[in-house]
C-alpha positions as CSV (number, residue, x, y, z in Angstrom):
1,X,0.0,0.0,0.1
2,X,3.1,2.3,0.3
3,X,4.4,1.7,-3.1
4,X,4.7,4.9,-5.3
5,X,4.8,2.9,-8.4
6,X,3.3,-0.5,-9.3
7,X,4.5,-2.5,-12.4
8,X,2.0,-5.2,-13.7
9,X,3.9,-8.0,-15.1
10,X,1.2,-10.7,-15.3
11,X,0.5,-13.6,-17.6
12,X,-1.7,-12.5,-20.8
13,X,-2.5,-16.0,-22.1
14,X,-5.2,-17.2,-24.4
15,X,-8.4,-19.1,-23.2
16,X,-9.7,-22.0,-24.8
17,X,-11.4,-20.3,-27.5
18,X,-8.0,-18.8,-28.4
19,X,-9.1,-15.4,-27.3
20,X,-7.4,-13.1,-24.9
21,X,-7.7,-14.0,-21.2
22,X,-7.2,-10.6,-19.3
23,X,-8.1,-12.0,-15.9
24,X,-4.6,-11.8,-14.5
25,X,-4.4,-8.0,-15.3
26,X,-7.8,-7.0,-14.2
27,X,-7.4,-9.1,-10.9
28,X,-4.1,-7.5,-10.2
29,X,-5.4,-4.2,-11.0
30,X,-8.4,-4.6,-8.7
31,X,-5.9,-5.8,-6.0
32,X,-3.9,-2.6,-6.4
33,X,-7.0,-0.6,-6.0
34,X,-7.8,-1.9,-2.4
35,X,-5.0,0.1,-1.3
36,X,-5.2,3.1,-3.6
37,X,-2.8,5.8,-2.9
38,X,-2.9,9.3,-4.3
39,X,0.1,10.0,-6.5
40,X,0.7,6.4,-7.4
41,X,2.0,5.5,-10.9
42,X,0.6,2.0,-12.4
43,X,2.4,0.8,-15.3
44,X,1.0,-2.4,-17.3
45,X,3.9,-4.3,-18.8
46,X,2.0,-7.4,-20.3
47,X,1.5,-7.7,-23.6
48,X,-1.8,-7.1,-24.8
49,X,-3.9,-5.6,-27.6
50,X,-4.0,-1.8,-28.4
51,X,-6.4,-0.2,-26.2
52,X,-6.3,-2.3,-23.2
53,X,-4.7,0.2,-20.8
54,X,-7.5,2.8,-21.7
55,X,-10.4,0.6,-22.0
56,X,-9.8,-1.6,-19.3
57,X,-7.8,-0.1,-16.6
58,X,-8.9,3.6,-16.5
59,X,-12.5,2.4,-15.4
60,X,-10.9,0.6,-12.6
61,X,-8.9,3.4,-11.4
62,X,-12.1,5.9,-11.7
63,X,-14.2,3.3,-9.7
64,X,-11.7,3.7,-6.9
65,X,-12.0,7.5,-7.2
66,X,-8.8,8.0,-9.1
67,X,-8.4,11.2,-11.2
68,X,-6.1,9.8,-14.0
69,X,-3.4,12.6,-14.9
70,X,-3.9,14.4,-11.5
71,X,-3.8,12.4,-8.4
72,X,-3.0,8.9,-10.0
73,X,-0.9,8.1,-13.1
74,X,-1.2,5.2,-15.6
75,X,1.2,4.1,-18.4
76,X,1.8,1.0,-20.6
77,X,5.7,0.0,-21.0
78,X,6.2,-3.4,-22.6
79,X,9.0,-5.8,-21.5
80,X,11.6,-6.7,-24.0
81,X,13.5,-9.6,-23.2
82,X,15.2,-12.5,-24.7
83,X,15.7,-15.4,-22.3
84,X,18.9,-17.1,-22.6
85,X,20.7,-14.3,-24.8
86,X,23.5,-13.0,-22.8
87,X,24.2,-10.2,-25.5
88,X,21.9,-7.8,-24.2
89,X,21.6,-6.5,-20.8
90,X,18.3,-5.4,-19.8
91,X,19.3,-1.8,-19.2
92,X,20.9,-1.5,-22.5
93,X,17.5,-2.3,-24.3
94,X,15.5,1.0,-25.3
95,X,12.4,1.2,-23.0
96,X,9.2,2.1,-24.7
97,X,6.7,4.0,-22.7
98,X,3.2,5.5,-23.5
99,X,1.0,7.3,-21.0
100,X,-2.7,7.7,-20.9
101,X,-1.9,11.5,-20.5
102,X,0.9,13.9,-20.6
103,X,1.5,13.9,-16.5
104,X,1.4,9.9,-16.7
105,X,3.9,9.8,-19.4
106,X,6.3,12.0,-17.5
107,X,5.9,10.2,-14.4
108,X,6.7,6.8,-16.2
109,X,9.3,8.2,-18.1
110,X,11.1,9.6,-14.9
111,X,10.8,6.3,-13.5
112,X,12.2,4.0,-16.1
113,X,15.1,6.7,-17.0
114,X,16.5,5.8,-13.5
115,X,17.2,2.1,-14.6
116,X,17.5,2.1,-18.4
117,X,20.1,4.1,-20.5
118,X,17.2,5.0,-23.2
119,X,13.7,5.6,-22.7
120,X,11.6,6.1,-25.9
121,X,8.3,8.0,-25.3
122,X,5.5,7.6,-27.6
123,X,2.4,9.3,-27.9
124,X,0.0,7.1,-26.1
125,X,-0.5,3.6,-24.6
126,X,-2.1,2.3,-27.8
127,X,1.1,3.0,-29.8
128,X,3.3,1.2,-27.1
129,X,1.0,-1.5,-27.1
130,X,0.8,-1.8,-31.0
131,X,4.7,-1.5,-31.1
132,X,5.1,-4.5,-29.0
133,X,2.5,-6.6,-30.8
134,X,4.2,-5.7,-34.2
135,X,7.6,-6.8,-32.8
136,X,6.3,-10.3,-31.9
137,X,4.0,-10.5,-35.1
138,X,7.1,-9.7,-37.2
139,X,8.7,-12.7,-35.9
140,X,5.9,-14.9,-36.0
141,X,5.0,-14.3,-39.5
142,X,8.9,-14.8,-40.5
143,X,8.9,-17.8,-38.7
144,X,5.8,-19.3,-40.7
145,X,7.4,-18.2,-43.9
146,X,10.4,-20.2,-43.4
147,X,8.7,-23.1,-41.9
148,X,6.6,-23.2,-44.9
149,X,9.5,-23.0,-47.3
150,X,10.9,-26.0,-45.2
151,X,7.7,-28.0,-46.1
152,X,7.9,-27.0,-49.8
153,X,11.6,-27.5,-50.1
154,X,11.3,-30.9,-48.4
155,X,9.0,-32.2,-51.1
156,X,11.6,-30.8,-53.6
157,X,14.4,-32.7,-52.1
158,X,16.1,-29.4,-51.5
159,X,18.0,-28.7,-48.1
160,X,16.5,-25.6,-46.5
161,X,19.7,-25.0,-44.5
162,X,21.8,-25.1,-47.3
163,X,19.5,-22.6,-48.9
164,X,19.2,-20.4,-46.1
165,X,23.2,-20.4,-45.9
166,X,23.3,-19.3,-49.7
167,X,20.7,-16.5,-49.4
168,X,22.4,-15.2,-46.3
169,X,25.6,-14.3,-48.2
170,X,23.4,-11.2,-49.6
171,X,24.7,-8.4,-47.7
172,X,21.5,-6.5,-48.2
173,X,17.5,-7.0,-48.0
174,X,17.6,-10.4,-46.2
175,X,17.3,-11.1,-42.5
176,X,17.5,-14.9,-41.7
177,X,15.2,-16.9,-40.0
178,X,15.6,-20.8,-39.4
179,X,13.0,-23.4,-39.4
180,X,11.9,-25.3,-36.4
181,X,9.4,-27.8,-35.0
182,X,6.7,-24.9,-34.1
183,X,6.6,-22.0,-32.1
184,X,7.0,-21.5,-28.2
185,X,7.4,-19.3,-25.4
186,X,5.1,-16.9,-23.7
187,X,5.0,-14.1,-26.6
188,X,5.1,-15.5,-30.1
189,X,2.4,-18.2,-30.0
190,X,0.2,-16.0,-28.0
191,X,0.4,-12.3,-29.2
192,X,-0.7,-12.4,-32.8
193,X,-4.0,-13.7,-31.5
194,X,-4.5,-10.5,-29.3
195,X,-4.1,-8.5,-32.4
196,X,-6.4,-10.7,-34.5
197,X,-9.1,-10.5,-31.7
198,X,-9.0,-6.9,-31.6
199,X,-9.0,-6.3,-35.4
200,X,-12.1,-8.7,-35.6
201,X,-13.8,-6.6,-33.0
202,X,-13.4,-3.5,-35.3
203,X,-14.4,-5.6,-38.5
204,X,-11.0,-6.1,-39.9
205,X,-9.7,-9.5,-41.1
206,X,-5.9,-10.0,-40.5
207,X,-5.6,-13.1,-43.0
208,X,-1.8,-12.8,-43.3
209,X,-1.4,-13.1,-39.5
210,X,-3.9,-15.8,-39.2
211,X,-2.2,-17.8,-42.0
212,X,1.0,-17.6,-40.2
213,X,-0.5,-18.9,-37.1
214,X,-2.0,-21.9,-38.8
215,X,1.4,-22.7,-40.2
216,X,3.2,-22.5,-37.0
217,X,0.7,-24.6,-35.1
218,X,1.0,-27.4,-37.6
219,X,4.7,-27.6,-37.5
220,X,4.7,-30.4,-34.8
221,X,2.4,-32.6,-37.1
222,X,5.0,-32.0,-40.0
223,X,7.7,-33.4,-37.5
224,X,5.6,-36.3,-36.5
225,X,5.2,-37.4,-40.1
226,X,8.8,-37.3,-40.6
227,X,9.3,-39.5,-37.5
228,X,6.9,-41.9,-38.9
229,X,8.4,-42.0,-42.4
230,X,12.0,-42.4,-40.9
231,X,10.7,-45.6,-38.5
232,X,9.1,-47.0,-41.7
233,X,12.5,-47.0,-43.6
234,X,14.0,-49.2,-41.0
235,X,10.7,-51.3,-41.0
236,X,9.4,-50.1,-37.7
237,X,5.9,-49.0,-36.6
238,X,5.5,-46.2,-34.4
239,X,3.3,-48.0,-32.1
240,X,5.7,-49.8,-29.6
241,X,8.6,-47.9,-30.5
242,X,11.0,-46.0,-28.2
243,X,11.6,-42.5,-29.0
244,X,13.9,-40.1,-27.2
245,X,13.2,-36.2,-27.7
246,X,16.3,-34.1,-27.2
247,X,15.3,-30.7,-25.7
248,X,11.9,-29.8,-24.7
249,X,12.4,-26.2,-23.7
250,X,11.1,-24.1,-26.5
251,X,14.5,-22.6,-27.2
252,X,18.0,-23.4,-26.7
253,X,19.8,-22.5,-23.5
254,X,16.7,-22.0,-21.2
255,X,14.6,-24.3,-19.2
256,X,11.2,-22.6,-20.1
257,X,8.8,-25.1,-21.6
258,X,5.8,-22.7,-21.9
259,X,4.0,-23.3,-25.2
260,X,6.9,-25.8,-26.2
261,X,6.2,-27.7,-29.6
262,X,8.1,-30.6,-28.1
263,X,4.9,-31.5,-26.0
264,X,2.6,-31.5,-29.1
265,X,5.0,-33.7,-30.6
266,X,5.2,-36.0,-27.6
267,X,1.6,-36.1,-27.0
268,X,1.0,-37.1,-31.0
269,X,3.5,-39.9,-30.7
270,X,2.1,-41.2,-27.5
271,X,-1.3,-41.3,-28.8
272,X,0.0,-43.6,-31.7
273,X,1.4,-46.1,-29.4
274,X,5.1,-44.8,-29.0
275,X,6.9,-44.9,-25.7
276,X,8.6,-41.4,-25.4
277,X,11.2,-39.9,-23.3
278,X,13.2,-37.0,-23.3
279,X,16.6,-35.4,-22.3
280,X,17.1,-32.0,-21.7
281,X,20.0,-30.7,-19.0
282,X,18.0,-27.3,-18.8
283,X,14.8,-29.4,-17.8
284,X,15.6,-32.0,-15.3
285,X,12.0,-32.3,-14.3
286,X,8.7,-31.3,-16.2
287,X,7.0,-28.9,-13.9
288,X,4.8,-26.9,-16.5
289,X,2.8,-29.1,-18.4
290,X,-0.8,-28.5,-18.6
291,X,-4.3,-29.4,-20.1
292,X,-3.7,-32.4,-22.6
293,X,-0.1,-32.7,-21.7
294,X,-0.7,-32.8,-17.9
295,X,0.2,-36.8,-18.1
296,X,3.8,-35.9,-18.5
297,X,4.0,-33.5,-15.6
298,X,7.0,-34.9,-13.1
299,X,8.7,-36.9,-16.0
300,X,12.5,-36.6,-15.5
301,X,15.0,-36.2,-18.1
302,X,16.5,-39.3,-19.4
303,X,20.3,-40.0,-19.1
304,X,22.0,-40.1,-22.6
305,X,24.3,-42.8,-21.6
306,X,21.3,-45.2,-22.2
307,X,20.2,-43.8,-25.6
308,X,21.2,-47.0,-27.3
309,X,17.8,-48.6,-26.4
310,X,15.8,-46.1,-28.4
311,X,14.4,-46.7,-32.0
312,X,14.6,-43.0,-32.7
313,X,16.1,-40.0,-31.3
314,X,14.5,-36.6,-32.3
315,X,16.3,-33.2,-31.8
316,X,13.5,-30.8,-31.1
317,X,15.7,-28.2,-29.3
318,X,19.3,-28.0,-29.7
319,X,20.4,-27.4,-26.2
């Protein structure tokens, strides 16, 4: 209750219908209002669709008797981090800040300037919210593009990795993205659907973004098909085969399994009768499997010294 500034860094997941779930944000904001303090700054850092801060949070402040911009201040400043990437220290990453009004922007900018080397102020919370969404949609659609190229070139018997190595020799006009078994993490598989939801509410269809999501969601299925064909080549059925997944985190160098495609691959193989184990030095025990993947909760990383007992070893994440 004595805090002068509160930063909301709570999950913004999707519900079972692939629509935004703002319940964590709303509950956190309502909790803050129980101890409303004049002069307090509240900043939402959770990624969300443009308009959330103004449309959802200002009414809560007003119900608590706050006068936003005068005795209370409200802003949006998205988190920007790349887990496992040691090249960028947080204070060196420019901090985006948008306020609901001039005074709120000034207070938020002053706060973040004490911790970040560079603070980039924008004209509104909506712009800051949209900028964060764009950063992640950019990655989502480019990941989808290279994943689709992987499928196309596979049918042509062309090595996608050699193709990308060759294309990367061009010193301009090309930025490399690599194909993978899908997408993962708490941002890329989630945020495009937040933008699509808001766009639909305004009568706008975001076909390109939707198509990217469909491609990335289907990549685990492509991987499973390749495993089935590889086993068939050695006259093995999936049913009864022992399969080891190498790496279950959603990216190398970390132990985060949120939205990892490895669990989708695991689920599909087990549903076909395979016996699946995993090895991941960053994930000694699976602790964050939910929903249809709950059955693998508590599984332990398999020792590589016994990998000779498996019929197939699949590199999912290059740890």
